[in-house]
N, C-alpha and C positions, 0 to 999 in steps of 0.2 A: 182694772186698777193698774196704773202705771207705777212699776217698781224698778228702780235703778240700782246699780251697784258699780263700784270700782274696786281695784285691787292695788296693793303696793306694799313696800317695806316701810315707807315713810321714815327713812333713815338719813336725815331727819325730815319731818313734816315741813314743807315750805310753801311759799305763796302760790306756786303753780299747782301744788296739790290742793290747796285751799280753794283756789279758783274753780277747779274741777268739782270738788265736793259741794261748793256753794251753788254751782250751776245745777248739779243733780238734785240738791235739796229744793231748789226753786222750781224745777220742772217736773219732778216726780212726786207722787203721793206718799211714797215710802222710799228710803234710800239706805243702802248697806255699804259699809266699807269693810273689805276683807283685808286684814293686815297680816303679812307674812313674817314668820320667824326668819332670821337672817344672821349671817356671821359677818356682814359688812360693817357692823357697828357694835359697840359695847353696850348701847342703850337697849335694855330689855324690851321685849314685845309689849309687856304690860304698861311700861312707861310711855312708849310710843302711842299705844292705844289711848292712854289717859289724856294725851294732848288733844287727840281728835274729839274725845268725849267732852272735855272741858270747853273746847271752842265751839263744838257742834253737838249739843246735847240731844238733838233729834235724830242723829245718825244711829243706825243699828250696826253694831260692831260684830264681826265674825273673825275669830282667831284662826289663822292658817298655820297650824303647828306641824312640824315634820314634813314640810313640802318636798316634792321630788327635787333632786339636785340637777336633773337634766333640763337645760334651757336651750332655746334656740327657735328659729323660725322654720326649721325643717319639719316635715309632716310628723315624724316620729316624736320629736320633742313637743310639738304642739299638742299631739294626741295625749301624751303623758300628762302635760300640764292641764289640759282642759278636762281630762277624766278626773284628775284630783280636784279641780275646781267644781265640777259637777257634784262631787260628794260633799264638799264644804258648804255649798249654797243650796243643797237639797231642801225642798220644802219652802223656800223663800218666795217662789213665784216671780222671779225677776223677769222683766220684759226689755230692759235696756242696759247696755254696758257702756259706761263712761270711761274714756281713756284718752291718752295723748301719745300712744305708742304704736309702732307698726303691728304688734301682735293683736291689737284690738279687733281687727277684721276676722281673725281666726277664732277668737273667743266668741264673738257674736255668731259666727257661722256655726260653730260646733255646739253652741247652746241654743241655736235657733231663736235668737233674740236680735233686737235692733242695736247697732253700734252708734254711739254718740261720740264723735271726735271733738276734743276740746283743746284748742291751742296747740295742735300737733307740732307746728313750726316754732313754738315757744316765742312768739312775738310779743305777747302780753307780759310774760314772765320768762325772760331768757336765763333760766337757771335749771339745774338738776341737783339731786341730792349728792351725787358724786362730786360735782363742783364744790358744793358746800363742805362736804367731808374733807376735800383737799385743801380748803382754805376757809375755815369757819369765820374768822374775824373779818376778812375782806367781804364776805357775802352775808353778814348777819342781818342786813336790811331785808333779806328775802325770807327771814324766819321770824315767827312770833317771839316776843320777849320770853314767854313761858318756856318755849322750846329751847331757845338760846341758853337760858340759865341752866336748864337740865343737862343739855348737851355739854356745856362747858364744865359742869361738875362731874359728869359721868364718863364721857368718852375722851379719848386721847386725840382730839382734833387740833390742828394747828391754827 
């Protein structure tokens, strides 16, 4: 069985994330989204997860609460993050990791699964959640109306 997953903060969920999720849902028999707690947004993890579940009811959600604070592409940081991720996805039987980030190859390597890179150069959707957080109104065409309405009412984005 082909079982895929992706990870992220989805702060906020945008068209690039959606493209990645849609590709995973189309190509895999089962697809998980691991959503991380974060302090980069005031939007709670439960609300961010609800966007994904409403738009993609077939997605299996996994909450990544209290994640390690050490990030980076150095071997120590990668090991800390992938050990945490192994615990979070234990028992899922994942075979593929969908991502558009440089760390994807490390996750796939350490979990001994196949990496699926999706629009790494962001040619299809030239956006990131950071860009959206820095100027929500200018970039609202990259997020679903449901997401926009929640973000505008919860978070202090400009």
